[in-house]
N, C-alpha and C positions, 0 to 999 in steps of 0.2 A: 639184212641185207643192208640198212641205212648202216649201218657202221663200220662193217664191211669197207664202203665204198668212199666212207671220208677213211679211211687207213690207207687206200691205193696208195703207192704198188706192192705195199705187202700183201701176202697171198694166204687163205684160212683156208681150215676145215672148220665145218660149223655142223654141229646137234642138233638135228630137230625132231620131231615128234614123226612117227612115221605115218599118221593120217595123212600126212601132207602129200603122202606117196600115191593116194587113193587116184589121184588124175594120172595117167601113167605119161600125159605130155609135161605136167608139170612136174612129177617124180624124176622124169630124164634130164630137164633145165636145171632140177634142182641139185642131182649127182654131177653134171657137167658144173657147175660153178664150187662144186666141192662141200656142199651140205650131204650128209650122211645119216639115216631114218635111226630111230631107236624107238623101245619101246617104254612108255614110261610106268608101264606097269610091270614088266617082267624084262628089265634093260639087258641083261647078260653081261657075260665079261669084254666084249665087244665094245661097249658103251664108254669102258674105261683104255681097252686096247690098243684100238685107234687111234684118240688122239696122244696118248704118252708114246706111242711112237712116233707117230708125227715131230713129236713135240724134240722129242729127243734125236732125231734127223737133223733137225733145224732148217727142212726146208718150208716149214707153210706154219701160221701160228693157229690157234683153236679159240674156236669163239664158242660159249656157252651160257646160257641164261641159268647163274647160279640158285636162283628160285626154282627152276624148272619148268617155266612159261614166260610169258613177257610182261606179265600181266599180277602177277602174286610178287609180296613182299618178304614171302618167310623163305628165308634161305636154305637150299640143303647142303650137304656134305660133299657132294661131287668133286667139284671146282677144286677143294682144298687136296682131297683125293689124287686126282690128276696131276694137281699141280706139283704136290708133295714127287707121287714117281717120278714126275717128269723132269724133277731139278728145275722148273719153271718158276718165276713169280707170275699172280695175279695182277692185271691190268683192269680197276672199276672204270665203268663206261655208262653215263646215264644218258639215257634220251628222255626228253619231254617231245612230244606232238603227240599227231594223230595214230590210233592204234590200228586203223583200217587203212590200205594201201589208197584208194582214192585219196584221202586228206592229205598225202602226201606231197600230192601237187599245188596246196594252196602257198601261194608265197609270205613268206615268215613265220609257217607254220611250227618247226622242225629245229629244235636245239638239241646240238652232241656236247658232250663234253667228258673229259678223261679226267682221272685222277692219277694221284702219285702210285708206281707200282708198290704190291705188297710183295714182302719176300714169304716166300711158305718153307721152314728149314723142313727136314724130313723128320725130325721127333714135333715140329711144331703141334701145338694143340688145336685141334679143329675148331672147339668150340671159341678160340681167342682170335683164330683166324676169321672165323664167320663174322664174330665182333667188331674186327677191323674191318672185313667187307663192308656190313651196314651202315657204319661209320663212314666208309669214305662216301656212298652211296649218297647220304642222307647230306653230308658235306656239300656234294656237287651238286644234287637238286636244289640245295640252298644258294647255291652261288648261279646259277641259271637262273634259276626263277622262284625265291624261298614262298611263293603263294601257290604253285602247281600244285592242282588236286586232280589224281590221277584216278579215272573213273574206269571200273573197270567192265568190258562189255560183256564180260561171261561172271555174272557173279553166283554163285555154288545157290543152287534152289534150296529155300528151306521146307517147300510143301513137294511132298510126293506124287501130289494130283498134279503141278506145273510139267507143264510138256512143253 
């Protein structure tokens, strides 16, 4: 949401994990502001069709975390596929700040930087575009604060007994 607010008055659709819709009131609010749910384990064709249709119509922009998460650094190919199919470029955006909602209200705790557009030709090599995106994210991180350290609030558990 922070990214969309910094880009107002542009309008967005935003892909989000379906788990955010467990709370009916929160799910209703998400839909009202242009967020659509996706099952990350079984995304289905609508995960691609919805953003491609919106991007082709030109009415709204599309926002996605190309890693599939706010706190992962491994980029996936979904953003590249959507850009190819819609004929649109990718705009890398980096956020440095709290990962929990309450932290957003501390003064000076958040920075957002936008990189140059990354064109995605229809015949582009997915791996090359992902490398370009990763470089853009890294450059933006360094531009904001080269010493910034991301702390994953959801590290993968290594011990099966952990709960």
